[in-house]
C-alpha positions in Angstrom: -53.9 34.8 24.9 -53.9 35.2 29.0 -50.8 37.3 31.0 -49.3 33.7 31.8 -49.5 32.7 28.3 -47.5 36.1 27.3 -44.9 36.0 30.1 -44.0 32.3 28.8 -43.8 33.6 25.4 -41.4 36.3 26.6 -39.5 34.5 29.0 -39.0 31.4 25.9 -37.9 34.6 23.9 -35.4 36.0 25.8 -33.8 32.6 26.4 -33.3 31.9 22.8 -31.8 35.2 22.1 -29.6 35.2 24.9 -28.4 31.3 24.2 -27.5 32.7 20.5 -25.8 35.7 22.0 -23.5 33.2 24.1 -22.8 30.9 21.5 -19.1 31.1 20.7 -18.8 31.8 17.3 -16.4 29.1 15.6 -12.9 30.5 13.5 -11.1 28.7 10.8 -7.4 27.7 11.8 -7.0 28.0 8.0 -8.4 29.5 5.0 -7.1 28.3 1.4 -7.6 30.9 -1.7 -7.1 31.9 -5.1 -6.7 28.3 -6.6 -8.6 25.8 -8.7 -10.6 24.7 -5.6 -12.7 21.3 -6.7 -15.3 19.9 -4.0 -15.8 16.3 -5.6 -19.6 16.5 -5.3 -21.7 15.2 -8.2 -21.7 18.4 -10.2 -17.9 18.6 -9.8 -18.8 22.4 -8.4 -15.9 24.4 -8.3 -15.6 26.8 -5.1 -13.4 30.2 -3.9 -12.3 29.4 -0.7 -12.1 26.6 1.8 -12.4 27.0 5.9 -10.4 24.6 8.3 -10.6 24.2 12.2 -9.3 21.1 14.0 -8.1 19.7 10.8 -11.9 19.6 9.4 -13.0 21.2 6.8 -16.1 23.6 8.4 -16.5 25.7 5.4 -16.6 25.9 1.4 -17.8 28.5 -0.8 -17.7 32.3 -2.0 -15.2 33.9 -0.3 -17.0 36.9 1.0 -18.8 33.9 3.1 -15.7 32.5 4.3 -14.3 35.8 5.3 -16.6 35.8 7.9 -15.0 32.9 9.4 -11.5 34.5 9.9 -9.8 36.2 12.7 -6.6 37.4 13.5 -5.4 33.8 14.3 -6.4 32.4 11.0 -3.6 31.5 8.5 -4.5 32.6 5.0 -3.0 29.9 2.3 -2.6 31.5 -1.4 -2.6 29.1 -4.0 -1.0 31.3 -6.4 -3.9 29.2 -8.7 -2.9 25.7 -8.0 -5.5 23.2 -7.9 -6.8 22.2 -4.5 -8.6 18.9 -3.9 -10.2 16.6 -1.7 -7.6 14.2 -0.3 -7.1 10.5 -2.5 -8.0 7.6 -0.3 -5.9 4.4 -1.3 -8.6 1.6 -0.8 -5.8 -1.3 -0.9 -2.5 -1.0 -0.9 1.0 -2.2 1.1 2.2 0.8 2.9 5.5 -0.4 3.9 6.1 -1.5 0.4 5.5 1.6 -0.7 8.2 3.2 1.3 10.6 0.3 0.4 10.0 0.7 -3.2 11.5 4.2 -2.5 14.6 2.6 -1.5 15.1 0.3 -4.1 14.8 -0.4 -8.1 11.3 1.1 -8.9 10.8 -1.4 -12.1 7.3 0.1 -12.9 8.4 2.1 -15.9 10.2 -0.7 -17.3 9.6 -1.6 -20.9 11.2 -4.9 -21.7 13.4 -7.4 -19.8 16.7 -6.2 -21.6 16.0 -2.7 -19.9 15.2 -4.8 -16.4 18.7 -6.1 -16.7 20.1 -3.2 -17.7 19.2 -1.3 -14.4 20.4 -4.1 -12.6 23.5 -4.1 -14.2 24.1 -0.8 -13.1 23.3 -1.2 -9.4 25.4 -4.1 -9.4 28.2 -1.8 -10.3 27.5 0.4 -7.4 27.2 -2.5 -4.8 29.5 -4.6 -3.1 30.0 -8.4 -3.8 27.1 -10.6 -2.0 25.1 -7.3 -1.5 21.4 -8.3 -2.2 19.9 -6.0 -5.4 16.0 -5.5 -4.4 13.3 -4.1 -6.4 9.6 -4.1 -7.4 7.2 -3.3 -10.1 7.9 -5.5 -13.7 5.6 -7.1 -15.2 6.1 -9.0 -18.0 2.6 -8.5 -20.2 3.3 -5.1 -20.6 6.5 -5.9 -22.3 8.3 -5.6 -25.7 9.1 -9.6 -25.4 9.2 -10.4 -29.3 12.6 -12.0 -29.3 12.4 -13.2 -25.6 12.3 -17.1 -24.6 9.4 -17.7 -21.7 8.2 -20.5 -19.9 5.2 -20.5 -18.2 4.8 -16.9 -19.1 7.5 -15.5 -17.4 11.0 -15.0 -18.6 13.9 -17.3 -17.2 16.6 -15.9 -15.1 19.7 -16.6 -17.2 20.8 -13.1 -18.6 19.8 -11.5 -15.1 22.3 -14.1 -13.3 25.0 -13.2 -16.2 25.2 -9.4 -15.4 25.1 -10.4 -11.3 27.3 -13.5 -10.2 28.3 -12.2 -7.3 25.2 -10.7 -6.3 21.8 -12.3 -4.8 19.2 -10.5 -6.8 15.3 -10.5 -5.8 12.8 -8.7 -7.6 9.2 -8.2 -6.9 6.3 -8.4 -9.5 4.2 -5.3 -9.8 1.4 -7.1 -8.1 3.8 -8.7 -4.9 2.4 -11.7 -5.8 5.4 -13.5 -7.8 9.1 -12.7 -7.6 12.2 -13.2 -9.7 15.4 -14.4 -8.6 18.8 -14.7 -10.0 21.4 -17.8 -9.7 22.8 -16.0 -6.9 19.9 -16.0 -4.8 18.7 -18.9 -5.5 22.0 -20.8 -4.4 21.8 -18.8 -0.9 18.5 -20.2 -0.5 19.3 -24.0 -1.6 16.7 -23.9 -4.5 18.6 -26.2 -7.0 18.5 -28.2 -10.4 16.0 -31.4 -9.8 15.8 -34.2 -12.6 12.5 -34.1 -14.3 11.0 -37.5 -12.5 11.3 -35.6 -8.9 9.8 -32.3 -9.9 6.9 -32.7 -7.7 9.3 -32.6 -4.8 9.6 -29.2 -6.5 5.9 -28.2 -5.3 5.0 -25.5 -2.2 2.3 -25.3 -0.1 0.5 -22.2 -1.5 3.0 -21.4 -4.1 5.3 -22.7 -7.3 8.7 -22.9 -8.1 8.3 -22.4 -11.9 10.9 -25.2 -13.6 11.5 -25.8 -17.3 11.1 -29.3 -18.4 14.5 -30.5 -17.2 13.9 -29.6 -13.5 16.0 -26.1 -13.9 14.6 -23.4 -11.8 13.8 -20.8 -14.6 14.0 -18.0 -11.6 10.4 -17.1 -11.2 8.8 -17.8 -7.3 4.8 -17.7 -7.4 3.0 -16.7 -4.4 4.0 -18.3 -1.3 6.8 -19.9 -3.1 8.5 -16.4 -3.1 9.3 -17.0 1.3 12.2 -19.4 0.0 14.3 -16.3 -1.2 12.4 -13.8 1.4 13.8 -15.7 4.6 17.2 -15.4 3.1 17.0 -11.8 3.1 19.0 -9.8 5.6 16.3 -9.0 8.5 15.7 -5.4 8.4 17.2 -2.8 11.2 14.6 -0.6 12.7 16.4 2.2 11.3 15.6 0.9 7.7 12.3 0.4 8.7 11.7 4.0 10.0 13.4 5.2 6.6 10.9 3.1 4.9 8.1 4.3 6.4 9.4 8.2 6.5 9.5 8.1 2.5 6.1 5.8 2.4 4.5 9.1 3.8 6.1 11.3 1.7 4.8 9.6 -1.6 1.7 9.6 -0.2 1.9 13.5 0.2 3.7 14.3 -3.3 0.8 11.9 -4.4 -1.7 13.6 -2.7 -3.1 10.2 -0.5 -4.5 11.3 2.7 -5.5 7.6 4.1 -4.4 4.2 3.1 -5.8 1.1 3.2 -2.5 -0.6 4.2 -4.1 -4.6 3.4 -1.8 -7.3 5.7 0.5 -6.5 8.4 2.3 -8.1 11.1 3.6 -7.3 14.3 6.7 -5.5 14.1 4.8 -3.0 11.8 1.4 -2.7 13.8 4.1 -1.3 16.4 6.5 1.0 14.2 2.7 2.7 13.2 1.7 3.1 16.7 5.1 4.4 17.6 4.8 7.1 15.2 0.9 7.7 15.7 2.2 8.5 19.6 4.9 10.8 18.7 2.5 12.9 15.9 4.5 11.6 13.2 1.8 9.5 11.2 1.1 12.2 8.8 -1.4 9.3 6.9 -4.4 8.2 8.3 -4.4 4.1 8.4 -6.8 1.6 8.0 -5.1 -1.1 8.9 -5.6 -5.3 8.3 -4.1 -8.1 9.7 -2.1 -10.1 7.9 -4.1 -13.7 7.8 -0.8 -15.7 7.6 0.2 -15.0 11.7 -2.4 -17.1 13.4 -0.8 -15.9 16.9 -1.4 -12.5 16.1 -4.9 -13.0 14.7 -5.6 -14.9 18.3 -4.4 -12.1 20.1 -6.8 -9.5 18.4 -9.6 -11.7 18.7 -9.3 -11.3 21.9 -8.4 -7.4 22.6 -10.9 -6.4 19.7 -10.6 -3.8 17.1 -8.9 -0.6 17.5 -10.9 2.5 16.0 -8.8 5.5 16.5 -12.2 8.3 17.0 -10.0 11.0 17.7 -7.7 11.7 15.0 -8.2 8.3 13.0 -4.5 8.0 12.4 -4.8 4.5 13.4 -7.1 2.2 13.0 -7.1 -1.8 12.9 -10.3 -3.6 12.9 -9.8 -6.0 9.8 -8.0 -9.2 8.4 -6.3 -9.8 5.1 -6.4 -13.0 3.9 -4.6 -14.2 0.4 -6.8 -16.8 -0.5 -5.5 -17.0 -4.3 -2.9 -14.7 -6.3 -3.1 -12.3 -9.2 -4.1 -12.6 -12.8 -0.6 -10.7 -14.1 1.3 -13.4 -12.3 -0.7 -16.1 -13.4 -1.4 -17.3 -9.7 -5.6 -16.2 -9.5 -7.4 -19.7 -8.9 -9.9 -19.7 -12.2 -12.7 -22.2 -12.9 -11.5 -22.6 -16.7 -7.2 -22.9 -17.1 -5.2 -19.8 -18.6 -5.5 -19.7 -22.4 -1.4 -19.0 -22.6 -0.8 -22.0 -20.2 -2.4 -25.4 -20.7 -3.5 -26.8 -17.8 -2.6 -24.3 -15.1 -5.7 -22.6 -13.3 -3.9 -21.0 -10.9 -3.6 -22.0 -7.2 -5.1 -21.5 -3.7 -2.4 -19.2 -1.3 -4.1 -20.4 1.8 -5.6 -24.0 2.7 -9.4 -23.2 2.2 -10.1 -24.9 6.1 -8.0 -22.3 7.1 -10.0 -19.5 5.3 -13.6 -21.1 6.7 -12.2 -21.0 9.9 -11.1 -17.4 9.8 -13.9 -16.1 8.1 
């Protein structure tokens, strides 16, 4: 090797050495220790400690290794034997609906129609006459209904109306694709009994008002027919919407949800999310889908293009939610064969297929 090559090799080694010496070591902002820390990799490996810097995991492993990333500014969090896992990602949900559910009757654990009626009766005692009583979460297929009268797979409103004569009641199905209204709510919305001969007039595009054979509404509004009652529910104030958003964030934290795919939201909700993000209060990473029911909103975003949050990933808007049909539980899913418990019923499309084709 000649002298030039030896000098070049020496200079290269020197450059590498000094560049390594000058590289700033990354220390952890937070370190978690003393818990059952699951990494959720293929072998479900547990580790002794996790290091976080700038809200990102920079290391997970043995405590002695993680200790090398600790300096005087690092916050040490003692889990005291509690479990720690990666945050859950809700793949399809309705974030504001989660918040409103925290503020309304939670019917998720109701085991019978009578139990649902009892909950509404209790709510009526604490409500002013004319005040709306709202709730969500019931699912008739999970009830003990051995003595209940069902029409087209659902109960009738009669028992519900008996305990709430002066309060409109509107209770969303667990799927969100159907709802139950009492007589007062239907009166407010102008949904009245009809003759058997005029039942065709009761049809709603993309939805169904379930009626008995005499033309009396049973109280069940399937798919887009829900809008007949929804539009009579008093409009939300900004304060109530913010309270619902706060409760949705709190509920997500409580259940370990750190990211949420919000399936179908409108302009007002997007503006509220942006307000919270700008204020540093949007405590969950949101992946937002535009509602396909608002053509004007879609046209605006087609021109503007997707919003991809590459900084802190708090708010990304880059897709559209179309409700092409309903859910199985509400008998709204559009099937090739008829429902076994409802002869001649195949479900229904929630949107005209021309619009679905045009949007997609």
